[in-house]
N, C-alpha and C positions, 0 to 999 in steps of 0.2 A: 251643536257639538263644537267645542273650542278647537281651533287649529293654530298651533304655535310655530312660529318661525324664529330661528336664531340668525344673527348677523353673520354673513360670510367671513368677515375679518376676525371673528372671535373663535372660529371653529378650527381645530387642528386637523391636518390631513394633507396628503400630497396632491389631492385632486378633489373635485366636487363630490365624486362618489364616496370617497372616504370621509369627507366632511359631513355628508348627509347621514352616513351610518353613525357617526359620532352623535349627531343631533338626535337621531332616533333612539340611541342608547340612553340619552339624557331625558327622554320623554317628550321630545319635540317632534314636529311633523314635517318641517321643511326649512328652507333657507331663504333669507332676504339678501339679495346680491348688492354689490357696490357698483353703481352706474357711473363709471368714469367717463369724462368727456374726451374731446379731441380724438374721437375715433377709437379709443381704447376699448370701450365696452362693445362697440360694434365689431371689433376685430376678434372678439371672443365667440362669435356666433357658432362656429363649428364645435368648439368645446361645449357650449351650452346645449347644442342639439344632441351631442353624444350623451351628455349627462341626462337630458330629458328622456332620451330613448332608453337609458339605463334605469329609469324610474325615479330619478332625483326630482323632488318637488321644490321648485323655485318660484315662490309666489309673486315676487316683486323685486324691484331694485330701487335704491335711493340715489337721487341725482347728486353725484359728487363731482361737480364741475366748477371751473374758476369764475364763471359768469352766471347771471340769473335773469329771469324774466323782468325782474324789478331793477336791474342795473340802470343807472342813469345815462350811460353812454350808449348811443344807438348801435354802435358796432358790437358792444358787449352784449346787448340785448339780442341782436341778431344771431350772435354766436350761441347764446343760450337756447334760442328757438331751434337752431340747427342741431345742436347737441341733443335736445329732447326728442326730436324726430328720430334720430338714430336710436336712442334709448328705447323709445316706444316700439319701434319695429323689432329691435333685438329681443326685448323681454317677451314678445309674442313668440319668437322662435324658440325661446327657452320653455315655453308652455306656461309662462307666468301671466299674471293679470294686469299689472301696470307699473307705472313709475311714480315714485314719490317726489314731489317738487314743491318747495315754498315759492312765494313771490320773490323773496330775496333773503339771503342769510348773511348777516354781518355787514350789509351794504350801508345801512343807516338806521338810527333809532331816534324817534322823536322825543324820547325820554332821557337822552344824553346830549351833551353839547355837541354841535351848535343848535340843536333842537328843531330848527326849521329846515326841512329837506329842500333840495335845489329845484324841485318842481311841486306843483300843488297835488294834494291827495286826489283831487278829481281827475287830473291828467294821468296820474299814476294808475288809477283804477281803469281809466279808459284804455290805456296801453296794455294793462294786464288782461282785460277782457278781450281786446283785439287779438293778443297772442294766443289766448286760450281757445278762442274760436278757431283759429288756424290749427292749433295743436289738437283740438278735439276732433276736427275733420280727419287729420292724419291718424290719430289713434283709432278711430272707427275703421278706417281703411286697413290698418295694421292688425286689428283685433285685440287692442289693448285699451287701457284707460290711464289718463293722467290724474293722479291723486293730489289735489291742492292741499298743502299743509299749512295750517296756521302756526306761526311761531310767536313766542312771547315778545312783549313790547321792546325788549332790549336787543332782539335779534332781527326783527323785521319792523318796518315802519308803516305797513299797510294792512296786512291780514294777520290779526292776532287771536281771534276767537273763532269758534265753530260757526257762530252766526255771521261773522265777516265772510268766512269761506262759503257758506251756504248762499249768501247774498250774491257773491260773485258767480258762483256756479249756476245759480238760477238765471242770472242775466246772460251767461254764455249759452245755456240751453242746449248742451250737447251731451249725448250718452257717453262720449269719450272723455268727459271731465267729471270728476266726483270729488268728494271730501275725504280726507284722512283725519282721524282724531289721534293726536299724540298726547298721551296722558301727562308727560312731564310739562309740556307747555300749558296744558289745561290746568294743571295744579297751580300755575301762576296767574292765569288769565280768567278762568271760569269761576264765578262765585259759587256755583253748584254744578259740579261736573256731570252728575247723573241727569239733572234737569236739562243741561245743555245738550247732552247726547240725545235725549228724547225729543228735544225741539228740532234738532238736525235730522233725526229720523233716517229715512232711506238714503239721504244724501251721503251718509257715512258708508263707504265701501271698503275701508281699510283702517286698521288701528295699529299704532306703534306704542310700545310699552316702555315706560321709564318712570321710576318712582319720584317723589318730591325732591330728592337730592340727585337726580339724574343717574342713579344706579338702578340695579335690577329690582323688579317688583318684590316687595318685602323688606327692602333695605332702608326705606324711608317711612313716611307717615301717610301715604296716599291711601284713599279708601277704595280698595279693590273690590270688595263685595258689592258696593253700591254701583260702581261702574259696570261690572259684569252683569248685574241684574238689569241695569238700564239697557245694555246691549241686547240682552235677551228680550226685553220688552219691545224694542224696535225691530226685532226679528233679524238681527245682524247675523250673517252666516259667512263672513269673510275671515281673513287671517288676522291674528294678533302677532306682530313682529317686534322682537326686541330692538330698541333703538336707544341704547344707554351704555354707560360704563358698567363694569363688573367689579364687585367687591372682593373677588378672589379668583382662583383658577376656574376656567370655564367648566370643567368636569365636576367641580364641587358646587358651582352656583346654579347651573341650568336645571339639574334635577329638583332642587328646592323651589325654583320658580314654577316649574311644571306642576309640582305638588300644590303650591299655593293657588294657582289659577284654576286647576281642575277640581279643587276641593270646595268650590263655592256652593 
């Protein structure tokens, strides 16, 4: 059974309870939260507990922080690790499953000038694995999961495909670290999205939705039936969360998305 989540920032309402009701009215099942760093998300813990107790389904949160695990400055990398620990603990208090985090977003691209990153790919991978081992242990203790997100070649210099993410996650070897499949990035990087999903298999524990133009499902030319069928074949039973722009007002767009995805 498909479970659909809308992004917190796109939902109208004075509080999470009202936003959740709006999402339900649009045919969705829950909310994916914004995981702000610098203690902002952690400071919401009482709000999130109240919403959880009121029945609000908050499946996950996206890391929205100024630094990343793949930052080249040691201090920035340490800040990202500290932020993620807070996020992983807090999403568990919300009753959610985990935190979405890429290696890095917009830090460097090997496909754009100057093309050569300031450290080797081997060293970057070693540091990523090292951080994920630490964060996986924290996640297990908190009762949550870090979802490693592959980004397209123009947004991340290291983890671009599902196979890249699976390779890293397998090396980490922690139940606290899994893979997220983001269909927008897959539309750029994967030669066959359905085959890539099947190859990644049970490593995929979360999915984010964006069409080929980074708008909502149905607004571009992404092959949704093939992807949904592949997810069925691997026995995926997690959440599908919107991670995209909207082509119109939320109340007009979301019901159409729910109809497309549930009509497979």
